[in-house]
Every structure is written in C-alpha cells, then in structure tokens.
C-alpha positions as CSV (number, residue, x, y, z in Angstrom):
1,M,-6.1,6.2,-19.1
2,K,-3.6,8.4,-18.2
3,I,-1.1,7.4,-15.8
4,A,1.9,9.0,-14.1
5,V,4.7,6.7,-13.5
6,L,7.1,7.6,-10.8
7,P,9.5,4.6,-10.3
8,G,11.5,6.4,-7.4
9,D,14.8,5.2,-5.7
10,G,16.2,1.6,-5.5
11,I,14.7,-1.2,-6.8
12,G,11.4,0.9,-7.7
13,P,13.2,0.9,-11.3
14,E,13.0,-2.6,-11.5
15,I,9.4,-3.6,-10.5
16,V,7.6,-0.7,-12.4
17,R,9.5,-1.5,-15.4
18,Q,6.8,-5.0,-15.1
19,A,4.4,-3.5,-14.1
20,V,4.7,-0.9,-17.1
21,K,5.1,-4.2,-19.2
22,V,1.6,-5.1,-18.1
23,L,0.6,-2.0,-18.8
24,E,1.3,-2.3,-22.5
25,R,0.2,-5.8,-23.3
26,L,-3.0,-4.1,-22.0
27,K,-2.6,-1.6,-24.6
28,A,-1.9,-3.8,-27.2
29,D,-5.5,-5.3,-26.5
30,G,-7.3,-2.1,-27.3
31,H,-6.6,-0.3,-23.5
32,A,-6.2,3.0,-24.2
33,V,-3.0,3.4,-21.5
34,V,-1.0,6.9,-22.0
35,I,2.2,6.5,-19.6
36,E,4.1,9.4,-18.6
37,T,8.0,9.1,-16.5
38,A,8.8,11.3,-13.9
39,P,11.3,11.8,-10.6
40,I,9.9,11.5,-6.8
41,G,12.1,10.2,-3.8
42,G,16.2,10.6,-3.6
43,A,15.3,10.6,-7.7
44,G,13.5,13.8,-7.2
45,Y,16.5,15.3,-5.5
46,D,19.0,14.1,-7.4
47,A,16.7,16.1,-10.5
48,A,15.4,18.6,-8.9
49,G,17.5,19.1,-5.4
50,D,13.7,18.4,-4.2
51,P,12.4,14.6,-3.4
52,L,9.0,16.0,-4.9
53,P,10.1,18.3,-8.0
54,E,7.4,21.1,-9.1
55,A,7.3,18.9,-12.7
56,T,6.5,15.5,-10.9
57,L,3.4,16.8,-8.9
58,A,1.6,18.8,-11.7
59,L,2.1,15.5,-14.2
60,A,0.4,13.4,-11.1
61,K,-2.8,16.0,-10.7
62,S,-3.2,16.2,-13.6
63,A,-2.5,12.0,-14.7
64,D,-5.8,9.8,-14.1
65,A,-4.2,8.0,-11.7
66,V,-0.4,7.7,-10.3
67,L,2.4,4.4,-10.2
68,L,4.8,4.6,-7.8
69,G,7.6,2.1,-7.1
70,A,9.4,3.1,-4.0
71,V,11.7,5.8,-2.0
72,G,15.0,6.3,0.2
73,G,17.9,4.9,0.3
74,P,21.3,5.6,2.8
75,K,22.7,8.0,0.3
76,Y,19.8,10.6,1.7
77,D,19.6,9.7,5.2
78,T,22.2,13.0,6.1
79,L,20.1,15.4,4.3
80,D,17.8,17.7,6.3
81,R,14.4,15.8,7.2
82,P,12.6,18.3,4.2
83,L,14.7,17.1,1.8
84,R,15.0,13.2,2.0
85,P,12.5,10.9,-0.4
86,E,10.1,10.0,2.0
87,Q,9.2,13.2,2.4
88,G,8.3,13.4,-1.2
89,L,6.0,10.9,-0.8
90,L,4.5,12.3,2.2
91,R,3.6,15.4,0.4
92,I,2.4,13.9,-2.6
93,R,-0.4,12.1,-0.8
94,Q,-1.2,15.4,0.9
95,A,-1.5,17.5,-2.3
96,L,-3.3,14.8,-3.5
97,G,-5.8,14.8,-0.8
98,L,-5.1,10.6,-0.8
99,F,-6.6,9.8,2.1
100,T,-8.1,6.4,2.3
101,N,-5.4,3.9,2.1
102,L,-6.4,0.0,1.1
103,R,-3.7,-3.0,1.7
104,P,-5.3,-6.0,1.3
105,A,-3.3,-9.4,2.9
106,L,-4.2,-12.1,0.3
107,V,-2.9,-16.0,0.9
108,Y,-2.8,-17.5,-2.6
109,E,-3.1,-21.3,-2.2
110,E,0.1,-21.6,-3.6
111,L,2.1,-19.6,-1.0
112,A,0.1,-20.9,1.7
113,D,3.3,-22.5,3.6
114,A,5.6,-19.6,2.6
115,S,3.7,-18.3,5.5
116,S,5.5,-17.6,8.6
117,L,2.4,-19.0,10.3
118,R,1.1,-22.6,10.0
119,P,-1.1,-23.2,6.5
120,E,-4.1,-23.6,8.4
121,L,-4.0,-20.2,10.3
122,V,-3.7,-18.8,6.7
123,A,-4.8,-20.7,3.8
124,G,-7.9,-18.5,2.3
125,L,-6.9,-15.7,4.4
126,D,-8.7,-12.6,2.4
127,L,-8.5,-9.6,4.6
128,M,-8.2,-5.6,3.9
129,I,-6.9,-3.1,6.0
130,L,-8.1,0.4,5.4
131,R,-5.5,2.9,6.8
132,E,-5.8,7.2,7.0
133,L,-3.3,8.5,5.2
134,T,-3.3,12.3,5.6
135,G,-3.8,12.4,9.8
136,D,-2.4,11.1,13.3
137,I,0.9,11.9,14.2
138,Y,2.9,11.7,10.8
139,F,1.1,15.1,10.1
140,G,0.2,16.6,13.7
141,Q,1.2,20.0,14.7
142,P,4.0,21.0,16.9
143,R,6.5,18.4,16.5
144,G,10.1,18.6,16.7
145,R,13.2,18.3,19.0
146,R,14.3,20.9,21.3
147,A,16.8,21.1,24.4
148,L,15.5,21.3,27.5
149,V,16.7,24.1,30.6
150,N,19.4,20.7,31.8
151,G,20.2,20.5,28.7
152,E,18.7,16.8,27.7
153,R,17.4,16.3,24.6
154,E,13.9,16.1,23.7
155,G,11.5,15.0,20.7
156,F,8.1,15.5,20.2
157,D,5.2,14.5,17.9
158,T,1.4,15.5,18.3
159,M,-0.9,12.9,17.5
160,K,-4.2,15.0,16.3
161,Y,-7.8,13.8,14.4
162,S,-10.4,16.1,13.7
163,E,-14.2,14.6,13.6
164,S,-14.1,15.0,9.5
165,E,-11.0,13.5,9.2
166,I,-12.8,10.0,11.4
167,R,-16.1,10.4,9.4
168,R,-14.6,9.9,5.8
169,I,-12.4,7.1,6.6
170,A,-15.3,5.3,8.6
171,H,-17.3,5.9,5.4
172,A,-14.3,4.4,3.1
173,G,-14.4,1.5,5.5
174,F,-18.2,0.5,5.7
175,A,-18.4,1.2,1.8
176,I,-15.3,-1.4,1.4
177,A,-17.0,-3.9,4.1
178,R,-20.6,-3.9,2.4
179,K,-18.7,-4.8,-1.1
180,R,-17.3,-7.6,1.0
181,G,-17.9,-10.0,4.0
182,K,-20.0,-7.0,6.0
183,K,-17.4,-6.7,9.1
184,L,-15.5,-4.0,9.8
185,C,-13.6,-4.0,13.0
186,S,-12.5,-0.3,13.6
187,V,-8.6,-0.7,15.6
188,D,-8.1,2.4,17.9
189,K,-6.4,2.9,21.6
190,A,-9.5,4.3,23.3
191,N,-8.4,3.0,26.3
192,V,-5.3,5.3,26.8
193,L,-5.6,8.3,24.4
194,D,-8.0,11.1,23.3
195,T,-7.4,10.6,19.7
196,S,-9.0,7.2,19.9
197,I,-12.3,8.0,22.4
198,L,-12.9,10.6,19.5
199,W,-12.4,8.1,17.1
200,R,-14.5,5.6,18.9
201,E,-17.7,8.0,19.0
202,V,-17.1,9.2,15.3
203,V,-17.1,5.5,13.4
204,N,-19.9,4.1,16.2
205,E,-22.0,7.6,14.6
206,V,-21.5,6.8,11.1
207,A,-22.3,3.3,11.6
208,K,-25.9,3.7,11.9
209,E,-25.8,4.6,8.5
210,Y,-24.8,0.9,7.5
211,P,-27.2,-1.0,9.2
212,D,-26.2,-4.7,7.4
213,V,-22.4,-3.9,8.1
214,A,-21.6,-5.9,11.6
215,L,-19.1,-3.1,13.5
216,S,-16.8,-4.4,16.3
217,H,-14.1,-2.7,18.3
218,M,-10.5,-3.6,18.9
219,Y,-7.3,-2.2,21.0
220,V,-4.5,-2.1,18.6
221,D,-2.7,-4.1,20.6
222,N,-5.0,-6.7,21.3
223,A,-5.7,-6.5,17.2
224,A,-1.8,-6.6,16.5
225,M,-1.9,-10.2,18.6
226,Q,-5.5,-11.7,17.1
227,L,-3.6,-10.9,13.2
228,V,-0.7,-13.8,14.1
229,R,-3.5,-16.2,16.4
230,A,-6.5,-15.5,14.5
231,P,-5.8,-13.3,11.2
232,K,-9.4,-15.4,9.4
233,Q,-11.7,-13.6,11.9
234,F,-11.2,-10.2,10.5
235,D,-12.7,-9.3,6.7
236,V,-11.8,-4.9,7.0
237,I,-10.3,-3.4,9.7
238,V,-10.1,0.4,9.5
239,T,-7.7,2.9,11.5
240,G,-5.6,5.2,11.9
241,N,-2.3,6.4,10.0
242,M,0.5,5.2,12.9
243,F,-1.7,1.7,13.9
244,G,-2.8,1.4,10.3
245,D,1.5,1.3,8.9
246,I,2.7,-1.1,11.5
247,L,-0.5,-3.3,11.4
248,S,-0.2,-3.9,7.0
249,D,3.1,-4.8,7.3
250,E,2.2,-7.1,9.9
251,A,-0.3,-8.8,7.8
252,S,1.8,-8.8,5.0
253,M,4.2,-11.3,6.3
254,L,0.5,-13.6,6.9
255,T,0.7,-13.8,3.0
256,G,4.4,-15.0,2.7
257,S,6.1,-12.1,1.4
258,I,5.8,-8.3,1.8
259,G,7.0,-8.3,-2.0
260,M,2.9,-10.3,-3.1
261,L,1.1,-7.2,-1.5
262,P,-0.1,-4.2,-3.4
263,S,-1.9,-0.7,-1.7
264,A,-4.4,1.9,-3.3
265,S,-4.1,5.3,-1.6
266,L,-7.6,6.6,-3.0
267,D,-9.0,10.4,-2.6
268,A,-12.8,11.4,-2.7
269,A,-13.4,10.5,-6.3
270,G,-11.6,7.7,-6.7
271,K,-8.4,9.1,-8.0
272,G,-5.2,6.8,-6.4
273,L,-1.8,6.4,-6.1
274,Y,-0.8,3.0,-6.5
275,E,2.1,1.4,-5.1
276,P,3.9,-1.7,-3.6
277,I,3.9,-1.5,0.6
278,H,7.4,-2.6,0.5
279,G,10.3,-0.4,0.6
280,S,13.6,0.6,-1.8
281,A,15.3,-2.4,-0.8
282,P,18.7,-0.9,-1.4
283,D,20.6,-3.8,-0.5
284,I,19.3,-6.0,-3.6
285,A,18.9,-2.9,-6.0
286,G,20.0,-3.6,-9.7
287,R,20.4,-7.4,-9.4
288,D,17.2,-8.7,-10.9
289,V,15.7,-10.6,-8.0
290,A,13.0,-8.3,-6.9
291,N,9.6,-9.8,-6.4
292,P,7.8,-7.5,-9.1
293,L,4.5,-9.0,-7.9
294,A,3.2,-6.6,-5.3
295,T,3.4,-3.6,-8.3
296,I,2.0,-5.4,-10.8
297,L,-1.3,-6.3,-8.4
298,S,-1.2,-2.2,-7.9
299,V,-1.8,-2.1,-11.2
300,A,-4.9,-4.2,-10.6
301,M,-6.3,-2.5,-8.0
302,M,-5.5,1.0,-10.2
303,L,-7.5,-0.9,-12.8
304,R,-10.3,-1.7,-10.3
305,Y,-10.8,1.0,-8.2
306,T,-10.1,4.2,-10.4
307,F,-10.8,3.2,-13.6
308,S,-13.7,0.6,-12.3
309,D,-12.7,-2.1,-14.8
310,E,-13.2,-5.1,-13.0
311,G,-12.5,-7.0,-16.3
312,A,-9.4,-5.8,-16.8
313,A,-8.2,-6.2,-13.1
314,S,-9.6,-9.8,-12.8
315,R,-7.2,-10.4,-15.8
316,I,-3.8,-9.0,-14.2
317,E,-5.5,-10.9,-11.0
318,A,-5.8,-14.8,-12.7
319,A,-2.7,-13.7,-15.2
320,V,-0.5,-13.8,-11.3
321,R,-2.6,-17.1,-10.4
322,R,-1.4,-18.9,-12.9
323,V,2.6,-18.0,-13.1
324,L,2.5,-19.1,-9.6
325,R,0.3,-22.6,-10.3
326,D,2.8,-23.3,-12.8
327,G,5.5,-22.8,-10.3
328,V,7.4,-19.3,-11.0
329,R,9.0,-18.0,-8.0
330,T,11.0,-15.5,-7.2
331,A,13.7,-15.9,-4.2
332,D,11.2,-14.6,-1.4
333,I,8.5,-16.6,-2.2
334,A,10.6,-19.7,-2.9
335,K,10.9,-22.8,-0.5
336,P,14.4,-24.0,0.3
337,G,16.4,-25.6,-2.7
338,E,13.2,-24.5,-5.2
339,A,14.4,-22.8,-8.8
340,T,14.0,-19.0,-8.7
341,V,13.5,-16.5,-11.2
342,G,14.6,-12.7,-11.3
343,T,12.7,-9.7,-11.5
344,E,12.6,-9.5,-15.6
345,R,11.4,-12.9,-15.8
346,M,9.2,-12.8,-13.0
347,G,7.5,-9.9,-15.2
348,D,7.7,-11.8,-18.4
349,A,6.1,-14.8,-17.0
350,V,3.3,-12.9,-16.0
351,V,3.0,-10.9,-19.7
352,A,2.9,-14.0,-20.9
353,A,0.4,-15.3,-19.2
354,L,-1.9,-12.1,-20.2
355,S,-1.2,-12.8,-23.8
356,A,-2.1,-16.7,-23.6
357,H,-6.2,-16.0,-22.0
358,R,-7.2,-12.3,-23.1
C-alpha cells in the first residue's frame, strides 16, 4: 500500500502525525505500508512557489492512495488566487479525477450529548453525504471580476453540470445506498436552477437501474432544515459540489464536533484522497489541542474504499470507539469541566487500543 502523505498547513502536520502512527502500527502487524511525504497548500507554496508542486502531484499520481491534512492560513490570504493554498486542493482533486466525495456523519453513543441538538434527535445517527467534487460553480467558466460601465465592481461565477457528470455521481450514490439502508435522497434546487432541473432528470433516469433503492428528491433549503429537524430520516444524500459543501458541514455539527468526521474523495477506480473535513485551524496550530480522530478515521475509510480491507478499517474504528468509551477526550468533544488530552495523547491512546486488540 503506497500512501502519499500530504500534511499541509496549520494543524495538518499535527493530526497527520497521529494518523501515520496508526499506519505504522498496522505495518508492525504485517500490513505492507509504504509512506512518502510531500508538501501541499501553503507548505507547497513555501517550498516551491506553488500550492501543488509538480513533485507532489507526481507522488500523488503514483501512490495507491493519498492522506491529506488541511490547507490554508492567514499568511497566504494576500496571494493571487492561483497561488493560494486552497487552489492546491482543488487542483489535486481535479488532476486525480476525484469526483465522488463521501462524508459520513456518525454519532457515537458516547458523544450524543455533545451534539448541538438534543440527544434523542441524533442518537444512532448514521448518514452518508455524497458530494460531487469536480463540477458545479467551483469549476464553471466563465468566472471572474470586472468593472461595469458605471464603474461599479461585479463578480461572477458559473454553475454548470453536464449530463455525464451527474450520471456518474448518481451511480455512485445508488451504489452506496444499496450497501446501506437502500434509501437515497437527491438534493437540488430544481424549482429555481436549470442546472438542478437537469440534475433531477438524470438522477431519475439512473434510478431505473436500481429498483431496490428508494429515491426521494428534496430542495436544498428544505434539506438544510430537515438535517436539524429530523436528521435520522436520511440514509444517503447525493448532491452537487456547492450544496454538498454546505450540507456536509452542517451535518458535521450533529455529531458534536467537526473534528470527528473523515472524508474520502474517489475516482472511478476507487483510488482516493482521504482527509478530515475540517480546515487548518491556524489559531490552534502548534498547541497540541487539535482532535486527530477525523484524520485517523480517514485512514479507516482509506482501508475500506481503496484497499478493500474491511478488517483493518473496522479495527481502527473499534479502537476509536474504545478510546471514547474510556472517556478520553480532546477539548472539542469534552463536557464542561471534563479532563482533556492533547493531540499526541489522543493519537497514542488509539494506537494503544489497536495494539491491545490485534
């Protein structure tokens, strides 16, 4: 298993270091793991004047999977758009053809009371959001800024989807739903947007190939409301790039902390880039307080979706559950007055739980 590790910026190196400990534990137990590290984001710009250096992209293409920390920081905010850290992330997704983004929202029993909602609304929640990752308004052309004839400034972006882009993410959504609860909710804004009208038409066409999966449609504004009103009604949600970006962050808070949620971005063959859904959190970087569990759980997703190693994936997830059951908490998931541990100690606790249950 050749894994390209891209720590990135802010808390990225700290949380990735804990995930690498988990990979090293698996390697000690006999898994064939090879790790190579390279810079991306602000670290890429610092190293090579590019948020996605050529050597980093070459490594990512040659690897079987990519583990990424986070990118971005205030020191890069004044750079021209093509040089900003976030562009490195967008470019690597596009270069690797990663069009399916899987973002689970799982409420651990031990953390149900850490949610922003009442425990009875979220206890047992287990939903998956599939976000299309390489189209939509983030990549549509034309885009830019201009001065109007009256001197007023204007910014513009283009929301655009082709039939083939919609069809392939729809197939991915139905396939995931078929392995779970056989319920798929497609989220769009077909009452307003032509893009969404086409989205809904294509999803309905694809649905005919999956008669065992119950399909429903929901407007994005209603979906946002339903996620906080009755989130357990959902099993799998499939949606476009911008809507998925927003809804998955909303869903993350149902779990108690954005620091608990992993993600996977996959190509057509199952090669993936795995990362926590949170950002680089530069305000807490270097303070040993960041929660590494989302990054560690991203390794579990890597083993499941790219390497088809359900045993190792489940073993990592079980180790995380044991640590939570033992009351180990970073600050973001602790109750007021509850003792907390730092990033390093949380990583060590997961590795210890792995070692104790081989």
